[in-house]
C-alpha positions as CSV (number, residue, x, y, z in Angstrom):
1,M,264.3,-174.8,105.8
2,S,261.3,-172.7,104.4
3,E,261.0,-174.1,100.9
4,K,259.6,-177.5,100.4
5,Q,261.7,-179.9,98.7
6,I,260.2,-181.4,95.5
7,N,261.5,-184.9,94.6
8,P,262.3,-184.8,90.8
9,L,262.0,-188.4,90.2
10,P,258.3,-188.6,89.4
11,H,258.6,-185.8,86.8
12,R,261.7,-187.2,85.1
13,L,260.3,-190.6,84.9
14,K,257.3,-189.5,83.1
15,Q,259.4,-187.2,81.0
16,A,261.7,-190.1,80.0
17,R,258.8,-192.5,79.4
18,K,256.8,-189.9,77.2
19,A,260.0,-189.2,75.3
20,K,260.4,-192.9,74.6
21,G,256.7,-193.0,73.4
22,I,255.4,-195.9,75.6
23,S,252.6,-196.1,78.0
24,Q,252.9,-196.8,81.7
25,K,251.6,-200.3,81.2
26,Q,254.1,-201.0,78.5
27,L,257.1,-199.7,80.6
28,G,255.8,-201.7,83.6
29,I,255.4,-204.9,81.4
30,Q,259.1,-204.5,79.9
31,L,260.3,-204.2,83.4
32,G,258.8,-207.5,84.1
33,M,255.7,-206.5,86.1
34,E,252.4,-208.3,85.9
35,P,250.3,-206.7,83.0
36,G,247.6,-206.4,85.4
37,T,249.3,-204.2,87.7
38,A,252.0,-202.7,85.5
39,S,250.0,-199.3,84.8
40,A,249.1,-198.9,88.4
41,R,252.4,-199.5,89.6
42,M,254.1,-197.1,87.3
43,N,251.3,-194.6,87.9
44,H,252.3,-194.6,91.7
45,Y,255.9,-193.9,90.8
46,E,255.0,-191.0,88.4
47,K,252.8,-189.5,91.1
48,G,255.3,-189.8,93.7
49,K,253.3,-192.1,95.9
50,H,255.9,-194.8,95.9
51,T,259.5,-194.5,95.2
52,P,261.3,-197.7,93.2
53,D,264.2,-199.3,94.9
54,Y,267.5,-199.0,93.1
55,A,267.3,-202.1,91.0
56,T,263.9,-201.1,89.7
57,L,265.2,-197.7,89.0
58,K,268.2,-199.0,87.2
59,A,265.8,-201.1,85.2
60,M,263.9,-198.2,84.3
61,A,266.8,-196.1,83.3
62,D,268.2,-198.9,81.2
63,E,264.9,-199.3,79.4
64,L,264.4,-195.6,79.0
65,G,267.9,-194.9,77.8
66,V,268.8,-192.4,80.4
67,P,271.4,-192.7,83.4
68,V,269.9,-193.4,86.8
69,A,271.2,-189.9,88.0
70,Y,268.8,-188.5,85.4
71,F,265.8,-189.2,87.7
72,F,267.3,-186.9,90.4
73,C,268.3,-183.8,88.3
74,E,266.5,-180.8,89.5
75,S,266.8,-178.6,86.4
76,E,265.9,-179.3,82.9
77,S,269.6,-178.2,81.7
78,T,271.3,-180.5,84.1
79,A,269.2,-183.4,83.1
80,E,269.8,-182.7,79.4
81,L,273.6,-182.4,80.1
82,L,273.6,-185.5,82.0
83,C,271.9,-187.3,79.0
84,F,274.8,-185.9,76.7
85,L,277.7,-186.9,79.0
86,D,276.1,-190.4,79.3
87,K,276.4,-190.9,75.6
88,M,279.9,-189.8,75.6
89,T,282.9,-192.4,75.8
90,E,284.9,-192.3,79.1
91,E,287.8,-190.8,77.0
92,E,285.5,-188.1,75.7
93,R,284.3,-187.1,79.3
94,V,288.0,-186.9,80.3
95,V,288.9,-184.6,77.6
96,L,285.8,-182.4,78.4
97,V,286.6,-182.4,82.1
98,K,290.1,-181.2,81.3
99,Q,288.8,-178.4,79.0
100,I,286.3,-177.2,81.6
101,K,289.0,-177.1,84.3
102,A,291.3,-175.2,82.0
103,D,288.8,-172.5,81.4
């Protein structure tokens, strides 16, 4: 493997947080972190120094209004599509899958 794999999570986390218009500290506090450490903890996640566990990642996703899988999308178009899909009902997704398969 010659290319270095880049973890998309830090970028996606920062992108979703900024789209929501909140600071690192605000997000951390909303997730139940201590106010004195919330900003630093969130900064470590956004810099890729630490990776949150699944429960924390799920709480972040819920707070930011994105699906957990969003944090792992390598391309912008995939991330955007995933957010659209997440807002659809299960029935709408089933219809869409059928349409895509038929093409």
